[in-house]
N, C-alpha and C positions, 0 to 999 in steps of 0.2 A: 478700646485703650486706655482712655484717662479716666474711664470708671472702673477698671481693673486697678488700676494704679491707688485710685482712692478707696477702694474697697481693700486693699492688701494694708494699707497704711492705716486705714480704722482696724483691721484686724490686729496689728502687731503694736497699735496703742492701746488697744482695748485689753488684750491679753496680757502687758505689760503693767497696766493698772490693777488687774485680778490678782497677778502673782504679788504685786506691793501688799495686797489685804491678806495674805497668806502669813501663819508665824514663821513657817518655815516651808521649803521645797526640797527634796532630794530625787536627784536623776542619777540611776545607775545603768551606765551603758557597757555593753560588752561584744565585739564583732572581732568576725573573720572573714575571710573570703567566702561568701555566700549563707553567712550566717550572721545574725545580730539580734539584742535583745536590747530591751528597753523598758526599765521598771520605773515610775515615779511612784513617790511618795510626798503627799503633803498632808497640812494638819486634819484634812477630813477623808482623804481616800487614798486606795493602793490602787494603781492600773498596773498592768503588765501587758506587752507587746513582745512576741518574738516571732523569726521569721526565720527557718531555715533551721533552727536550731531545738534541741528537745525541752523546750521553754513551756512557759504560761501565756496564756491572752486572757484577759479579760481586766473586772474592777471588782473592788470591794471597797466596804466601809472602813475608815480606820479606827479602830477602838480607841477609847480614852486610855486605858492602862498603856497601849502601846505608843503611841500619842508622848505620852509622858517620858517612855522610855527612849525614844527615838531623840525628844528635844534633850534630854539627859547627856545621850551619846554625842549629839551634838555641841552642845555646850562644855565638853570635855575638850573637845579639839580647838586646835588654833589654827583659824579658818585661813586666816591671810597666808598660814605656811603650807596649805596642803599642797601646791604646786611644786613645792621643795622636798617633799617625802622620798624616802628612796625606796625602791620595789624591791620585795627579796627574793624575786626571780625576773629572768628576762624571755621565759621560753616564747611568749608570742613575738618575740622578734625572728623567731624560725618556724614560725605557725605550729607551735607546740600547745597554745593555748589562745584563748580571745582575749583579744585585748582589750582593756576595761579601763573606766574611767569613772568618778563621781562628780558631781556638781552638786554642791548645797547652794540654796539661797534661803538668806536669813536679813529679815529687817531691811528687804529690797536690794540686796547687795548679792551678786552671786560669786561664789569661789568654786575652783575646778581644781581637780587632783592631776597628778602626775599619772602617767599610762601605766598600768601594772598588770601581771596577769589576772584573768577571771579564775576566781578560785584561792588567789593566793596574794592578797592586798597589802599593802605596808601597815605594819603593825599597829599604826594608831587609829588604822581604819577598819581594821577586823572587828571588833565588837558592833559597829554598827552595820556592815556590809553582812556580818553574819544575819543580824536582826531582819535587813533588807529581805535576804534570799530567804528566810523563815516566813517571814510575813506574805512573800509572793505565792508559797505554798497553800495559802488559803484563799487565794483568786480563783474564781472558775468562771 
């Protein structure tokens, strides 16, 4: 039992330090009953994991031009206000859409958006999410 606790603490701490070495990390999650997807993009890679949803699974390298574009999108956002954005629809409240959220880590600090409908993000997030969804199509 003690070994497990020490192992988990070490894993959590080492992943925290690894994330601090990254220029950025973006995690896009969407879920509903029986289906979920999680797309992670950092300054070196694109990772996709989906279950019960017509999505992608796999990993690919992030190209330099895509990295610059994502960084530019992130730089235009008021990250401290992500949790105050107003979603344009609420279909996920009645299971008509997956509930989505985006988390952005920059300079070691994590910011989380409000929940919104997958495919219909708040206006400020739309260019970034459109880019993420396009990049996920390149994952095999």
